[in-house]
C-alpha positions as CSV (number, residue, x, y, z in Angstrom):
1,M,-41.3,20.9,-33.9
2,S,-38.8,23.5,-32.7
3,K,-37.2,23.4,-29.3
4,D,-39.3,26.2,-28.0
5,K,-43.0,25.2,-28.0
6,Y,-44.0,28.8,-27.9
7,A,-41.7,30.0,-30.7
8,T,-44.6,31.3,-32.8
9,E,-46.1,33.1,-29.8
10,D,-46.1,36.9,-29.6
11,P,-43.9,38.2,-26.8
12,R,-46.9,40.0,-25.3
13,M,-48.8,36.7,-25.3
14,K,-45.9,35.0,-23.5
15,E,-45.9,37.7,-20.9
16,A,-49.7,37.5,-20.4
17,R,-49.5,33.7,-20.2
18,S,-46.8,33.9,-17.6
19,A,-48.8,36.5,-15.6
20,L,-51.9,34.3,-15.7
21,E,-49.9,31.2,-14.6
22,G,-48.4,33.1,-11.7
23,G,-51.8,34.4,-10.6
24,F,-53.2,30.9,-10.9
25,W,-50.6,29.5,-8.5
26,L,-51.1,32.3,-6.1
27,L,-54.8,31.4,-6.0
28,V,-53.9,27.8,-5.5
29,V,-51.7,28.5,-2.6
30,A,-54.3,30.8,-1.0
31,T,-57.0,28.1,-1.5
32,Y,-54.7,25.5,0.1
33,L,-54.0,27.7,3.1
34,I,-57.7,28.7,3.6
35,I,-59.0,25.2,3.3
36,S,-56.2,23.8,5.5
37,F,-56.7,26.4,8.3
38,V,-60.5,26.4,8.2
39,F,-61.1,22.7,8.0
40,R,-57.8,21.6,9.6
41,I,-57.2,19.0,6.9
42,W,-53.5,19.5,6.4
43,H,-52.9,15.8,5.9
44,F,-55.3,15.8,2.9
45,S,-55.4,19.2,1.4
46,W,-52.0,18.9,-0.4
47,I,-54.0,17.1,-3.2
48,I,-55.1,20.6,-4.3
49,F,-51.6,21.1,-5.8
50,I,-51.9,17.9,-7.9
51,I,-55.3,18.9,-9.1
52,A,-54.0,22.4,-9.9
53,A,-51.1,21.1,-11.9
54,A,-53.4,18.9,-13.9
55,I,-55.7,21.8,-14.6
56,Q,-52.7,24.0,-15.7
57,Q,-51.5,21.3,-18.1
58,I,-54.9,20.8,-19.6
59,V,-55.4,24.5,-20.1
60,R,-51.8,24.7,-21.6
61,A,-52.6,21.9,-24.0
62,I,-55.8,23.6,-25.2
63,Y,-53.8,26.8,-25.6
64,L,-51.1,25.1,-27.6
65,Y,-53.6,23.3,-29.7
66,R,-55.2,26.6,-30.7
67,L,-51.9,28.3,-31.6
68,P,-51.2,28.5,-35.3
69,S,-48.7,26.0,-36.3
70,P,-45.3,27.4,-37.6
71,P,-44.8,27.3,-41.3
72,T,-43.2,24.1,-42.7
73,E,-40.5,24.0,-45.3
74,E,-43.2,23.0,-47.9
75,D,-45.2,26.2,-47.1
76,Q,-42.0,28.3,-47.5
77,N,-41.2,26.7,-50.8
78,E,-44.7,27.4,-52.2
79,S,-44.3,31.1,-51.8
């Protein structure tokens, strides 16, 4: 596998993925603040960030699994 996991990804897709991740984390922070202020559970609500990081990694793994794999040397030699 190459150094860049997203080497085969279209630049527009990279930009879209980055925008989605940024929006996701904005929603996570907003959720944290709302829950913490409304329910006054500051000592416990930080767990939202751990859950959000796990969700992000699971979604990223699914996304990477669905990306087409880069051509191998064998594929290039067959052409």
